[in-house]
Phi, psi and omega in degrees: 000151179235133176233027183295150178287158179099179184270140174284145180288125182245138176293147178301136181256125179263116178284165178306134178272086193225123174253101187294343177290342181266002185273144177251136179292137177213188183236166179296340180297340180283346184273084184239172180307136174064009179292145177237098190246143182214148176056063181229159178224130178233126183226140169062033181242157184224132171212120179269136176074024180301138182235138176202142179237137178057036177280141176236126179228128177220152181052069185216158175228128175246123180228131178055038179260139178246117177230052181296144178061023178291152179232101177248108182259128180058033177290151176237120188233116184233134176053061184229140173247130174248120183234123177053050180250153178255106178243029182301138176057027175286157175235105181238063181290144177062020177291147175247120183241124179226125183052064183234139177237131172248117182236125178055042180258152174266119182231025183299127177070010182285151184245118174241043184298134177058026177289156173242115185236133178224127183055054179246134182234128174252119184234124178054044180257147174264105185230037176303137178063018175296146183241111183243026187293136180075004183280150175263103187238024180303133177071005177287161183235131176240118185234124177055042181252149173265106181244031180305127179058026173291155184245109177251027182305126176070008181280153173265107181246027181303125178060018173289156180241127173243106184245120179057040179260155174263108183247019183304126177074009180290150182255128179233026181299131177061017176278152174266118188239007183304124178081359178294142182249111184253009187301136178085001182256155178277124186243008184298131175078011179292152180248114182201148176287134181308321181297336182285348181275359180297125180089355178285141181259124178228168174259162184305326182292342181271347185301321182294326179297333185262354181301323182299337179286343185267358180055047177237162178253129180249117178222159177286144178280130175263108183295343181273356182299134179267124180261000000 
């Protein structure tokens, strides 16, 4: 673990390359198997349990869209913004996300198992019990998110940033955490092997949350003790 003063070096983050003036309004009905969609905007629509396989979406904006329990298998999503969307309990295994932003979205219980994410930012999202096991999330950013009891088992979180996130009870077993920046986040009750914390950046206030992982006893020294 590192608690050095100063800023940790962060890789440049590329936001979605999206010109919203070029987007055409469409509906969720267009999101079907093997569809290759570009330059679209979907707002204020709802479909529960939506299913699609090998869907490709690029240069798109989803706002106030509800897709709870959606099942997108092997979807490819490039240069997309999701704003105030409900993706609770979605199952998106093997999804590929590149330059994607999720802002103020509901992701409770959602499954992103074995996902590949590059330049992906989750901001102010509710993702309690989210399942990211086996996902490649190196350099991804989680900001002001509730990730209580989220499962990152076996995920690659190298140089990922968790800023002001709630990670209480989150699982990081067998995750790659080298260079991950956890400063400002709640870490109480996280499950991780102590050796996996090598190279992780934390702030001094978080050190006490991680003491329990070291199987040591912390007590105040009594200077009056007779030896």
